[in-house]
C-alpha positions as CSV (number, residue, x, y, z in Angstrom):
1,X,-55.5,28.2,44.2
2,X,-55.4,23.9,44.5
3,X,-52.6,22.7,46.3
4,X,-51.3,19.2,46.1
5,X,-48.0,18.4,48.2
6,X,-45.6,16.3,45.9
7,X,-42.1,15.2,46.2
8,X,-39.7,16.9,44.0
9,X,-39.6,15.6,40.3
10,X,-43.2,13.7,40.7
11,X,-46.4,14.9,38.9
12,X,-49.3,16.5,40.3
13,X,-52.8,14.8,39.6
14,X,-55.1,16.3,36.7
15,X,-58.8,16.7,37.6
16,X,-61.7,16.9,35.2
17,X,-64.2,18.0,37.9
18,X,-64.1,21.2,40.2
19,X,-62.5,19.7,43.4
20,X,-65.1,21.6,45.7
21,X,-67.8,20.8,48.0
22,X,-71.4,22.0,47.1
23,X,-74.8,21.0,48.6
24,X,-77.9,22.7,46.5
25,X,-80.8,21.3,48.5
26,X,-82.0,18.8,50.9
27,X,-80.9,15.3,50.0
28,X,-81.8,12.4,48.9
29,X,-83.1,14.7,45.9
30,X,-85.7,13.9,43.8
31,X,-83.8,11.8,41.3
32,X,-81.9,10.0,44.3
33,X,-85.5,9.2,45.6
34,X,-86.8,7.8,42.2
35,X,-83.8,5.6,41.6
36,X,-84.0,4.3,45.3
37,X,-87.9,3.5,44.7
38,X,-86.6,1.5,41.5
39,X,-83.9,0.0,43.4
40,X,-86.3,-1.3,46.1
41,X,-88.5,-3.0,43.7
42,X,-85.6,-5.3,42.1
43,X,-82.5,-5.3,44.2
44,X,-82.0,-7.6,47.0
45,X,-82.4,-6.0,50.5
46,X,-79.4,-7.8,52.1
47,X,-77.1,-5.4,49.8
48,X,-76.9,-2.2,51.8
49,X,-75.6,1.2,50.9
50,X,-74.3,3.7,53.6
51,X,-75.4,7.0,51.7
52,X,-78.6,7.7,50.3
53,X,-77.4,9.3,47.5
54,X,-76.9,7.9,43.7
55,X,-73.7,8.9,42.0
56,X,-73.6,10.7,38.6
57,X,-69.9,11.4,38.3
58,X,-66.8,11.3,40.5
59,X,-63.0,12.7,40.3
60,X,-60.3,13.2,42.3
61,X,-61.9,13.5,45.8
62,X,-65.3,14.8,44.9
63,X,-68.5,12.9,44.3
64,X,-71.5,14.2,42.5
65,X,-74.8,13.1,42.7
66,X,-77.5,12.7,40.2
67,X,-79.4,15.7,42.0
68,X,-76.8,18.2,41.5
69,X,-74.7,17.8,44.9
70,X,-71.0,17.5,45.0
71,X,-69.6,15.6,48.2
72,X,-66.2,15.2,49.8
73,X,-65.2,11.5,49.2
74,X,-63.3,10.4,52.7
75,X,-64.1,6.7,51.8
76,X,-62.6,6.1,48.2
77,X,-65.1,3.6,48.1
78,X,-63.3,1.6,50.6
79,X,-59.7,2.4,49.7
80,X,-60.2,1.5,46.1
81,X,-60.1,4.7,44.2
82,X,-56.9,5.7,45.7
83,X,-55.8,7.3,42.5
84,X,-59.1,8.7,41.9
85,X,-62.5,7.8,40.4
86,X,-61.5,8.6,36.8
87,X,-57.8,8.9,36.8
88,X,-56.7,9.8,33.5
89,X,-54.2,7.5,32.9
90,X,-56.4,4.6,33.9
91,X,-59.4,5.8,31.9
92,X,-57.2,6.1,29.0
93,X,-55.6,2.3,29.6
94,X,-59.2,1.2,29.9
95,X,-60.4,2.7,26.4
96,X,-57.5,1.4,24.4
97,X,-58.1,-1.9,26.0
98,X,-61.5,-2.3,25.2
99,X,-61.1,-1.0,21.5
100,X,-59.1,-4.7,21.1
101,X,-60.8,-7.1,23.4
102,X,-62.3,-7.1,26.5
103,X,-62.0,-10.8,27.3
104,X,-60.5,-14.1,25.8
105,X,-59.8,-16.0,29.4
106,X,-56.0,-16.2,30.5
107,X,-56.6,-19.9,30.9
108,X,-57.8,-20.1,27.2
109,X,-55.8,-17.6,25.1
110,X,-53.3,-15.8,27.3
111,X,-52.1,-12.1,26.9
112,X,-49.0,-9.9,27.7
113,X,-51.3,-7.7,30.4
114,X,-51.7,-10.5,32.9
115,X,-47.8,-11.0,32.7
116,X,-46.9,-7.6,32.9
117,X,-49.3,-7.0,36.0
118,X,-47.4,-10.0,37.7
119,X,-43.7,-8.3,36.8
120,X,-45.0,-5.4,38.6
121,X,-46.2,-7.3,41.5
122,X,-42.9,-9.5,41.9
123,X,-40.9,-5.7,41.7
124,X,-43.3,-3.9,44.5
125,X,-43.9,-6.6,47.0
126,X,-41.5,-7.1,49.7
127,X,-39.0,-9.9,49.6
128,X,-35.9,-10.5,47.1
129,X,-36.8,-14.4,46.5
130,X,-38.3,-15.9,43.6
131,X,-42.2,-14.9,43.2
132,X,-45.1,-16.0,41.4
133,X,-48.7,-14.3,41.0
134,X,-52.3,-15.5,40.1
135,X,-54.8,-12.8,39.6
136,X,-58.3,-13.0,40.6
137,X,-61.5,-11.0,40.8
138,X,-62.0,-9.9,44.5
139,X,-60.0,-9.6,48.0
140,X,-62.0,-12.8,49.2
141,X,-60.9,-14.8,45.9
142,X,-57.6,-14.1,46.6
143,X,-57.6,-14.9,50.4
144,X,-59.2,-18.5,49.5
145,X,-56.7,-19.1,46.9
146,X,-53.6,-18.1,49.2
147,X,-55.3,-20.4,51.9
148,X,-55.5,-23.1,49.1
149,X,-51.9,-22.8,48.3
150,X,-50.9,-22.9,51.7
151,X,-52.6,-26.2,52.6
152,X,-51.5,-27.8,49.6
153,X,-47.6,-26.9,49.9
154,X,-47.6,-27.8,53.6
155,X,-49.9,-30.8,53.3
156,X,-51.5,-29.3,56.9
157,X,-55.4,-28.3,57.5
158,X,-55.0,-25.8,60.3
159,X,-55.6,-21.9,59.4
160,X,-55.0,-19.4,62.0
161,X,-56.8,-15.9,62.1
162,X,-57.3,-13.2,64.5
163,X,-59.7,-11.4,66.8
164,X,-61.6,-8.2,64.8
165,X,-60.4,-9.7,61.5
166,X,-62.2,-9.2,58.1
167,X,-61.3,-11.3,55.5
168,X,-64.1,-11.2,53.0
169,X,-68.0,-12.7,52.6
170,X,-67.1,-16.5,50.7
171,X,-67.8,-19.2,52.9
172,X,-64.0,-19.7,54.0
173,X,-63.4,-16.1,54.5
174,X,-66.5,-15.8,56.8
175,X,-64.8,-18.4,58.8
176,X,-61.8,-16.2,58.9
177,X,-63.8,-13.1,59.6
178,X,-64.2,-12.4,63.3
179,X,-67.5,-10.1,63.5
180,X,-70.6,-11.9,63.3
181,X,-73.3,-9.0,62.2
182,X,-73.5,-8.5,59.7
183,X,-71.1,-10.7,58.0
184,X,-71.8,-14.4,59.5
185,X,-75.3,-14.2,61.0
186,X,-77.0,-17.3,59.8
187,X,-74.8,-18.1,57.2
188,X,-73.2,-21.1,58.5
189,X,-72.0,-23.8,58.6
190,X,-68.6,-22.6,57.9
191,X,-65.7,-23.8,56.6
192,X,-64.0,-26.0,59.4
193,X,-60.0,-25.9,60.5
194,X,-60.2,-22.2,61.4
195,X,-59.1,-21.0,64.5
196,X,-59.0,-17.6,66.1
197,X,-56.4,-16.0,68.6
198,X,-56.0,-12.5,70.5
199,X,-55.0,-9.9,68.2
200,X,-52.8,-6.8,69.7
201,X,-55.2,-4.2,70.5
202,X,-53.0,-1.2,72.1
203,X,-56.2,0.7,73.1
204,X,-58.0,-2.2,74.4
205,X,-55.5,-4.4,76.0
206,X,-56.4,-5.5,79.6
207,X,-52.4,-4.9,80.3
208,X,-51.7,-1.5,78.7
209,X,-48.0,-2.6,79.5
210,X,-48.1,-5.5,76.9
211,X,-45.3,-5.2,74.3
212,X,-46.1,-6.3,70.6
213,X,-43.6,-9.5,71.1
214,X,-45.6,-10.4,74.4
215,X,-48.8,-10.2,72.6
216,X,-47.3,-12.2,69.8
217,X,-46.3,-14.8,72.3
218,X,-49.5,-15.0,73.9
219,X,-51.2,-15.9,70.6
220,X,-48.1,-18.4,69.8
221,X,-48.9,-20.2,72.9
222,X,-52.6,-20.5,72.4
223,X,-51.5,-22.2,68.9
224,X,-48.8,-24.5,70.3
225,X,-51.1,-25.6,73.3
226,X,-54.3,-25.9,71.2
227,X,-53.3,-27.0,67.6
228,X,-49.7,-27.7,67.7
229,X,-47.3,-26.0,65.2
230,X,-46.9,-29.1,63.2
231,X,-50.7,-28.9,62.0
232,X,-51.2,-25.4,61.0
233,X,-50.7,-24.3,57.4
234,X,-51.1,-20.7,57.6
235,X,-51.5,-17.6,59.9
236,X,-53.3,-14.8,58.1
237,X,-53.2,-11.4,59.4
238,X,-54.3,-7.8,58.5
239,X,-51.1,-6.0,59.2
240,X,-53.5,-3.0,59.8
241,X,-57.0,-4.5,60.1
242,X,-59.8,-2.7,58.3
243,X,-63.4,-3.5,59.1
244,X,-62.3,-4.4,62.7
245,X,-61.6,-1.1,63.4
246,X,-58.1,0.1,61.9
247,X,-56.3,-1.6,64.4
248,X,-52.7,-1.2,64.2
249,X,-50.7,-3.9,66.3
250,X,-48.2,-2.8,68.7
251,X,-44.6,-2.7,67.3
252,X,-43.0,-6.0,67.0
253,X,-46.2,-7.7,67.1
254,X,-46.2,-9.1,63.3
255,X,-42.1,-9.7,63.2
256,X,-42.4,-11.8,66.2
257,X,-45.5,-13.8,64.4
258,X,-43.6,-14.1,61.3
259,X,-40.6,-15.3,62.8
260,X,-42.5,-18.0,64.4
261,X,-44.2,-18.9,61.2
262,X,-40.5,-19.1,59.3
263,X,-39.3,-21.5,62.5
264,X,-42.3,-23.9,62.3
265,X,-43.2,-24.3,58.5
266,X,-46.3,-22.5,58.5
267,X,-47.1,-19.9,55.5
268,X,-47.4,-16.3,56.8
269,X,-50.2,-14.7,54.7
270,X,-50.5,-10.7,54.8
271,X,-53.8,-10.0,53.8
272,X,-53.2,-6.4,52.3
273,X,-56.3,-6.1,50.3
274,X,-57.3,-2.7,52.2
275,X,-53.8,-1.6,53.4
276,X,-51.9,-2.2,50.0
277,X,-51.0,0.2,47.3
278,X,-49.8,3.3,49.0
279,X,-52.5,3.6,51.4
280,X,-50.3,3.5,54.6
281,X,-47.5,5.5,53.2
282,X,-45.6,2.5,52.0
283,X,-46.5,0.3,49.3
284,X,-47.5,-2.3,51.6
285,X,-48.2,-2.0,55.4
286,X,-45.9,-5.1,56.5
287,X,-43.0,-2.7,55.2
288,X,-43.0,-0.5,58.0
289,X,-41.5,-3.3,60.2
290,X,-39.7,-4.9,57.5
291,X,-41.8,-8.1,57.7
292,X,-41.6,-10.2,54.5
293,X,-44.6,-12.1,53.9
294,X,-44.6,-15.6,52.4
295,X,-47.9,-14.7,50.7
296,X,-49.5,-11.3,50.1
297,X,-53.3,-11.0,49.3
298,X,-54.0,-7.9,47.2
299,X,-57.1,-6.1,45.8
300,X,-58.8,-2.7,46.5
301,X,-56.6,-0.1,45.5
302,X,-54.7,-2.1,42.8
303,X,-56.6,-1.2,39.6
304,X,-58.2,2.2,40.0
305,X,-61.9,0.9,40.6
306,X,-61.6,-2.2,38.1
307,X,-62.1,-5.4,39.7
308,X,-58.6,-7.1,40.1
309,X,-57.2,-9.0,42.8
310,X,-54.0,-11.0,43.2
311,X,-51.9,-13.3,45.4
312,X,-48.2,-12.9,45.1
313,X,-45.4,-15.0,47.1
314,X,-42.6,-17.7,47.2
315,X,-42.1,-19.6,43.9
316,X,-41.8,-22.7,45.6
317,X,-45.3,-22.4,47.4
318,X,-47.3,-21.0,44.4
319,X,-45.5,-23.6,41.9
320,X,-46.3,-26.7,43.9
321,X,-50.0,-26.3,42.8
322,X,-50.7,-28.9,40.0
323,X,-51.8,-27.3,36.5
324,X,-55.4,-26.2,36.4
325,X,-55.5,-25.9,40.2
326,X,-55.4,-22.1,40.3
327,X,-57.7,-19.7,38.1
328,X,-60.9,-18.6,37.4
329,X,-62.9,-17.4,34.1
330,X,-62.7,-13.7,34.8
331,X,-59.3,-13.5,36.9
332,X,-56.8,-11.1,35.4
333,X,-59.2,-9.7,33.0
334,X,-57.6,-8.0,30.2
335,X,-59.1,-4.7,30.9
336,X,-58.8,-4.9,34.6
337,X,-55.1,-5.6,34.0
338,X,-54.8,-2.3,31.8
339,X,-56.3,-0.6,34.5
340,X,-53.8,-1.8,37.1
341,X,-50.6,-1.0,35.3
342,X,-52.0,2.5,34.7
343,X,-53.0,2.9,38.1
344,X,-49.6,1.5,39.5
345,X,-47.9,4.2,37.1
346,X,-50.0,6.6,38.7
347,X,-48.7,5.8,42.1
348,X,-45.2,5.9,41.0
349,X,-45.3,8.8,38.9
350,X,-47.1,11.0,41.7
351,X,-45.6,9.1,44.8
352,X,-48.8,8.7,46.3
353,X,-47.1,6.9,49.2
354,X,-45.3,10.1,49.9
355,X,-48.9,11.9,49.6
356,X,-50.3,9.5,52.0
357,X,-47.9,10.3,54.7
358,X,-48.7,13.9,54.0
359,X,-52.4,13.4,54.8
360,X,-51.1,11.6,57.6
361,X,-49.5,14.7,58.9
362,X,-52.7,17.1,58.1
363,X,-55.2,14.6,59.7
364,X,-53.1,13.7,62.9
365,X,-52.1,17.0,63.9
366,X,-55.5,18.5,63.8
367,X,-57.3,15.7,65.4
368,X,-54.4,15.0,68.1
369,X,-55.2,18.9,69.1
370,X,-59.0,18.4,69.2
371,X,-58.6,15.3,71.3
372,X,-56.2,17.2,73.8
373,X,-59.0,20.0,73.6
374,X,-62.0,17.9,74.7
375,X,-59.8,16.2,77.5
376,X,-60.2,13.3,79.2
377,X,-63.7,13.1,79.5
378,X,-64.1,13.7,75.4
379,X,-65.6,11.1,73.3
380,X,-62.3,10.4,71.1
381,X,-60.6,7.2,72.7
382,X,-57.8,7.3,70.0
383,X,-56.5,8.3,67.1
384,X,-54.4,5.9,65.2
385,X,-53.7,4.1,61.8
386,X,-51.0,4.6,59.2
387,X,-50.7,7.1,56.0
388,X,-54.2,7.9,54.9
389,X,-55.6,4.5,56.7
390,X,-56.8,6.5,59.7
391,X,-59.1,5.9,62.4
392,X,-60.8,7.7,65.4
393,X,-62.3,5.5,68.0
394,X,-65.1,7.1,70.1
395,X,-65.7,6.3,73.4
396,X,-68.4,6.9,76.3
397,X,-67.3,10.3,78.2
398,X,-64.7,9.5,80.8
399,X,-64.4,5.7,79.7
400,X,-63.2,3.2,77.3
401,X,-67.0,2.1,76.4
402,X,-67.7,1.8,72.9
403,X,-69.8,4.9,71.8
404,X,-71.4,3.7,68.6
405,X,-74.4,6.3,69.0
406,X,-71.9,9.2,68.8
407,X,-70.1,7.4,65.9
408,X,-73.3,7.1,63.9
409,X,-74.4,10.8,64.9
410,X,-71.2,12.2,63.8
411,X,-71.3,10.5,60.3
412,X,-74.9,11.3,59.7
413,X,-74.1,15.2,60.6
414,X,-71.0,15.1,57.9
415,X,-73.4,13.6,55.4
416,X,-75.9,16.4,55.9
417,X,-72.9,19.0,55.1
418,X,-71.7,17.2,52.1
419,X,-68.9,14.8,53.3
420,X,-69.2,11.1,53.0
421,X,-67.3,9.3,55.8
422,X,-67.1,5.4,56.6
423,X,-67.4,4.1,60.1
424,X,-66.3,0.3,60.9
425,X,-64.9,-1.5,64.1
426,X,-66.1,-4.5,65.9
427,X,-68.3,-2.3,68.2
428,X,-69.1,0.1,65.6
429,X,-67.4,3.0,67.2
430,X,-64.8,4.1,64.7
431,X,-64.8,6.4,62.0
432,X,-62.1,5.6,59.5
433,X,-60.7,8.1,56.9
434,X,-59.8,6.5,53.5
435,X,-59.4,9.4,51.3
436,X,-58.2,9.3,47.7
437,X,-54.6,9.7,48.0
438,X,-55.1,12.5,45.1
439,X,-57.3,14.8,47.3
440,X,-56.3,18.4,47.2
441,X,-55.2,19.9,50.3
442,X,-57.9,22.6,50.3
443,X,-60.7,19.7,49.9
444,X,-59.0,17.5,52.8
445,X,-59.0,20.4,55.0
446,X,-62.8,21.4,54.1
447,X,-63.7,17.7,55.0
448,X,-62.1,17.9,58.0
449,X,-63.4,21.2,59.1
450,X,-67.2,19.5,58.8
451,X,-65.6,16.4,60.6
452,X,-64.2,18.5,63.3
453,X,-67.6,20.4,63.7
454,X,-69.7,17.4,64.0
455,X,-67.2,15.8,66.6
456,X,-67.7,18.9,68.7
457,X,-71.2,19.3,68.5
458,X,-71.9,15.4,69.5
459,X,-69.0,15.6,72.1
460,X,-71.2,18.8,73.6
461,X,-74.3,16.7,73.9
């Protein structure tokens, strides 16, 4: 029996593939090995893949490889396939759109789909003010354009980012990103007028008693002393940091920063590329503390796997840009827009925000118990996150020293048993759980069983 907790009155997902893990033999198998050889001959080595198998099919929470293995997907393509990798509504919308036209360029001959997506984003994003939206292709593009808007609208240059931040791989977004390897090493020089201040990272604070507002004041004091509020165009922050380790700032940190930004004419940009679209149990992670950004950046889960990103924000900010100052050839591609409208429809019909909260309950109950069982000298340092954006930070036994080796070993053991999980963190010591929000209870439990066994084995040495 397949179960899927739903809110009364909402629909349950339909699956094309059996939602069951199955490993038929050693892997990578012969077909994946053959593809790896072909890849080595033509694909740049700088493009790395975390899993050495090649995908043949995917649906719900299952990925089939080309050698007949079925893996549980606890990564969702880095929070992209929240509605599943082949959601029927998304597939149907894409098929219908491609039968009419795949591209005309919205800047040449516009179309309704772009407008419809913008209407949905105006409805879904926080804030009751008049809004405008621009569509792009990737999260990095969205971030770049949010900064462009903030600088033009304010007439200021400085942009403030945070420790442990990740905002992309383009030149400007690399400058905003904190971690050097692999994102920044030897790729400079970077865009100027980017400044970094301390993040609220409760598990690793030198003063464990520091509150969210106090941590915000620490950052604000640094901004005021080193830059001066009058020179700052924008503050950009991930409400739950992604690549940095799924860091959830202490309560009150985000509201205090937002309030300071508003008081000083600074544009507050929430980077919700990874945390948006029901992932944290709300449509957007800022909703957990009632923060209303001036601009919000979105991508990943927005379109069920099709490449689409967006910035939505105050009309006065976005409309300050001159005609032709924003856009791009593929931005708001009609097929991607059709996919986004279908994916958003699925999120509403299946209450995937509620489903994310259900996933959080299942994961936290189990791994809080595991952490308690392993004790103070266990390798689990902290379990954290929101909704279905959850992380386990691993440490050396009896300390807070990051334990990247244990993290790597656990991920490898999970893969051997047919479960795909992702690692992250400034210190490489965090496992992040990003299952598709449509994953069944049974499949999630099976994946968590594998993960728990792997943690216990590594903890035992």
